[in-house]
C-alpha positions in Angstrom: 121.5 -10.1 21.2 121.5 -6.4 21.9 122.8 -5.8 25.4 125.1 -2.7 25.3 123.9 0.9 25.3 127.2 2.1 23.9 127.7 2.7 20.3 128.5 5.2 17.5 125.2 7.0 18.4 127.2 8.7 21.1 128.1 11.3 18.4 124.5 12.6 18.7 123.8 15.6 20.9 123.6 14.4 24.5 119.9 15.2 25.0 119.0 13.6 21.7 120.9 10.4 22.6 119.3 10.5 26.0 115.8 10.5 24.4 116.8 7.8 21.9 118.1 5.5 24.6 115.1 6.0 26.9 112.7 5.2 24.0 114.9 2.3 23.0 114.6 0.7 26.4 110.8 1.4 26.7 110.0 0.2 23.1 111.9 -3.0 23.6 110.1 -3.8 26.8 106.6 -2.4 26.2 106.2 -2.1 22.4 105.7 1.0 20.3 102.0 1.8 20.6 102.0 0.9 24.3 104.8 3.4 25.1 103.5 7.0 25.2 105.5 10.1 24.7 104.9 11.2 28.3 106.6 8.0 29.6 109.5 8.6 27.2 109.9 12.2 28.4 109.8 11.0 32.0 112.4 8.3 31.5 114.7 10.6 29.5 114.2 13.4 32.0 113.4 16.0 29.2 110.6 18.4 28.5 108.1 18.1 25.7 109.8 21.0 24.0 113.2 19.2 24.0 111.6 16.0 22.8 109.9 17.7 19.9 113.0 19.8 19.1 114.7 16.6 18.1 111.7 14.5 17.1 108.7 16.4 15.7 106.7 13.1 15.7 106.8 9.8 17.6 107.3 8.1 14.3 110.5 10.2 13.8 111.7 8.9 17.2 110.9 5.3 16.3 113.0 5.6 13.1 115.9 7.0 15.2 115.5 4.2 17.7 115.6 1.6 15.0 118.8 3.1 13.6 120.2 3.2 17.1 119.3 -0.5 17.5 121.3 -1.4 14.5 124.3 0.6 15.6 124.3 -1.0 19.0 123.8 -4.5 17.5 126.5 -3.9 14.9 129.0 -2.8 17.6 128.1 -5.9 19.7 128.3 -8.2 16.6 131.7 -6.8 15.6 133.2 -8.4 18.8 132.6 -11.7 17.0 133.2 -10.6 13.4 136.5 -8.9 13.9 138.2 -11.9 15.5 141.0 -12.5 13.1 141.9 -15.9 14.6 138.5 -17.3 13.9 137.2 -18.8 10.6 134.0 -17.4 9.1 132.3 -20.7 9.9 133.3 -20.4 13.6 132.0 -16.8 13.6 128.6 -18.0 12.3 128.5 -20.6 15.0 129.4 -18.0 17.6 126.5 -15.8 16.4 124.2 -18.8 17.0 125.7 -19.5 20.4 125.2 -16.0 21.4 121.7 -15.8 20.0 120.7 -19.0 21.8 121.8 -17.5 25.1 120.1 -14.2 24.4 116.8 -15.8 23.5 116.7 -17.4 26.9 117.4 -14.2 28.7 114.4 -12.8 30.7 115.0 -9.4 29.1 114.6 -10.7 25.6 111.5 -9.3 24.0 112.1 -10.2 20.4 113.8 -8.3 17.5 112.9 -4.6 17.7 112.8 -4.4 13.9 110.4 -7.3 13.6 108.3 -5.9 16.4 108.2 -2.5 14.7 107.2 -4.1 11.4 104.4 -6.0 13.1 103.0 -2.8 14.6 103.6 -0.4 11.6 103.3 -2.5 8.5 101.3 -0.6 5.9 101.1 2.4 8.3 104.4 4.2 8.1 106.8 3.9 5.2 109.8 5.4 7.0 109.5 2.9 9.8 109.0 0.0 7.4 112.1 1.1 5.4 114.2 1.2 8.6 113.1 -2.4 9.4 113.8 -3.6 5.9 117.3 -2.0 6.0 118.0 -3.7 9.3 117.0 -7.2 8.0 118.9 -6.7 4.8 122.0 -5.8 6.8 121.6 -9.0 8.9 121.3 -11.1 5.7 124.4 -9.3 4.2 126.5 -10.2 7.2 125.5 -13.8 6.9 126.1 -13.7 3.1 129.6 -12.3 3.5 130.4 -15.1 6.0 128.9 -17.9 3.9 130.8 -16.7 0.8 134.0 -16.8 2.9 133.6 -20.4 3.8 133.5 -21.5 0.1 129.9 -22.6 0.1 128.7 -23.7 -3.3 125.4 -21.9 -2.7 126.4 -19.1 -0.3 123.3 -17.0 -0.8 121.0 -20.0 -0.2 123.0 -20.9 2.9 122.9 -17.3 4.2 119.1 -17.3 3.8 118.7 -20.7 5.5 120.8 -19.5 8.5 118.8 -16.2 8.6 115.5 -18.1 8.6 116.8 -20.3 11.5 117.8 -17.2 13.5 114.5 -15.4 12.8 112.4 -18.4 13.5 114.1 -19.2 16.8 113.8 -15.5 17.8 110.1 -15.6 17.2 109.6 -18.9 19.1 111.7 -17.6 22.0 109.6 -14.4 22.2 106.4 -16.4 22.4 107.5 -19.3 24.6 109.8 -17.4 27.0 111.7 -20.5 27.6 114.8 -22.4 26.7 115.3 -23.4 23.1 114.0 -27.0 22.6 117.1 -28.0 20.5 120.7 -26.9 20.0 120.5 -24.1 17.5 124.2 -24.0 17.0 124.3 -27.7 16.1 121.4 -27.2 13.7 123.3 -24.2 12.1 126.4 -26.4 11.8 124.3 -29.2 10.1 123.0 -26.7 7.6 126.5 -25.4 6.9 127.8 -29.0 6.5 125.2 -29.6 3.7 126.3 -26.5 1.8 130.1 -26.9 2.0 132.5 -29.3 0.1 
């Protein structure tokens, strides 16, 4: 779902943003442990001194990248959420349409926050906290949309939709193929069961 490199992070000093974007690209493709600091410096075109000026440790950089990931995703998602002519239900379905297309993209390597949690669970609290904040934010977006469609059990509906998105993201990451069923239709069926 994250495709654009533009976002509010542009307010960062240019060299810092350059490092974050280089690391973001490499972490998404190769993972966190498999991406060394030397490769990040090379891709960003910065010296070790510059890298450590902004990020004293690799874990500090990972936290910054996860925050950047959310900013980029939020900006992208706002293209759907801020459409005043669309109902909240239609916005949810568009999120699923978009996700289904993104999961089939060759450049999809899974959710960066989930990948980070997989590599750092129990090892670094700051990274875990960033991942948790990201997932809570995603659930809050769905919760605000489900409340707006007058669902009798808006929170339950939001979590079911979230589980569907997360599950399909994981399956897509492993199978590297087209979704075996219409995710948007399934999301619509779930919504139908929770609305009057």
